[in-house]
N, C-alpha and C positions, 0 to 999 in steps of 0.2 A: 406539313409536320403542324401539329397542334400545339397548340401555345404553352401547353405543362411542358410539354417536352424541349419548347424552346427556352423557356428560365431556367428549365435543369440543366441546357448545354450553358447560358454565361454562367449560371450560379455555378453550380458543380454537385450542386444538391436540391431534395427537394423543400417546394415551400414551406414544409413541417419544420424540418432543416433549422431556415431559417425564422421561424418561428420563437422556435425553443433555444436557441443562441439569442437571439434578441430579447425573449424573457429574460434567463440569464444573468443577463448583464445587465437589466433593470433591479434585480434585487440585488445581482454585486453593490450595484451603486446606492439601491435605497439601503444594505447594510453597512456599508461603508459610511455614507452621511450619518446612522444613528448612531456610529461606532465612534466619529469623529465630534459628535453632540459634542460629549462628555470632557477629556482631555485627549482632545488632538497631536500636542506637543508628546506627550505620554506614548501614543496609540504612535506617531511616527517615533519614535525612540526606542521603542519595542520593537520595532518590524525594522528597523533596518539592525539593529542586537541581537536578532531572530536570520535575518541574512546573514550577517557577518556570523555567527555563530556558527552556522550551517556549512557556509563556504569555506570557514577556516579548521572548522574541528570535523561537523557531523563529516561532512564529504568525504575528506583525506582516511577517517576512521571506519564508513561501510567499502569506499572504494577499496584502504587495505587489506579487510574481512573477504571482500566480493572473490577477490585475486587470490587468496589464501586459497577460497574456499573450491576456485578453477582450479588452482594448482595440488589438492589434493580428492580433486576427483575426476583430475582429465580433460578441464577446460574446452574448448569446442571443437575437440579430432571427429571428423568428416570418416562416416562408417566405411567399410572397406569395399561397399558398391557404388562408393558416391552419395547414397542417401545419405538426404536429410534426417538428420534426429536430434532430438529434442535435444541439449546439452545434462546428465546428470547433474551439475551444479545448481540446475533450476529447482529440482525438489528436493534444494535447502532454499535456496532463493523465500520463494513460495512460501513454506509453513512459518521462516525465521520472520518475513515481512507481515503478514498476519498477526504472530505473536507480538511485533514492536508495535503495527498497528493498532492493538487491544490495551498495550503497554502504556503505551501515550496518551490516550484515550481515557482510561483509570487509574492511571499510575496515582491518583491522590487518594483512590480506596485499597488499589494491590498493598501503596506505601502503608499505610493507616494513619494520611494526612489529613484526617479529616476527624478534627475536634467534634461532638458532638455530634457525631451522626447517627451514633445509634438513641437519644435520645428523641433526636429531631424525628426521624424514621423508624424505630424498634424492630430493623434488623443488625441482623452482626457483623460487624465490618472486618469482623476475623475470617469471614470465608472468600473474600474475594482473593489475594493470594492462591489460597488453594483453589479456585478454582479457574484461575489464571495457568498456575502449572499444568493442571490437570485438560486444559484445552488447547497451548502450548503442546502438550505432550500426544494431545489426541493429533493436533494440524503434522508434527512431524509422523507419526504413524502411521496416518492416510499418507503421506506422502510419501512415505518407504512402502508402503501398499501398490499406490502405481506406477514405483520405479520398478518392484519387483512383477508388476505385471507387465511393464513394459517389456523388459526384460526377456522374461518368457514369450512374451507373443512375438519379440525380434530372433531370439534362438528358434523357433518352431517356424518362422519363415526363409531358416534360412542364412538369416542376415548375423 
C-alpha cells in the first residue's frame, strides 16, 4: 500500500482536497477579520437579523412555494417501471433559483436603487430590469426545452 492511498483511506479524500479546504478556511477567516474590524456589533446584529429573517420568513415562504409547485407538477412520483425519474418540479426549481440569485445579487440595479449610477459609469441603469426579465424568460424556456426533451426521450424508450 502506498503512502498516498494510506492518506486517502485515513482522510477520505486526496491531499489536494485538504489543501483547498484549508485555503478556503483561511480565506474566510481573513475576510471575517477584515469585516469585523469596522463595526463588529453592527455586523453581529446584521448576521443575527439575517438568520432570523431567513428562518422565520424566507424558509416558510419558499417551503410553501416548493410544496405548491410539487403539487402542481405531480411531486416525486416514480415511473411505472420503478426507474428513477427526475421530478418535474426540478424544471421549475432550477430556473427560479437562477433568476432569484441574479435578483439578489443585482437588485439595487434591477430595482433602480442606485442613485448616480449613470453619472458614475455612463451606462443606462434602466436596462437592468429588462435584461433580468429576458434572462429569467430564457432560464424558464431552456428548462422547458429540457423537460420536453426528457419527456420525448422517456416516451421513445417506452417509459
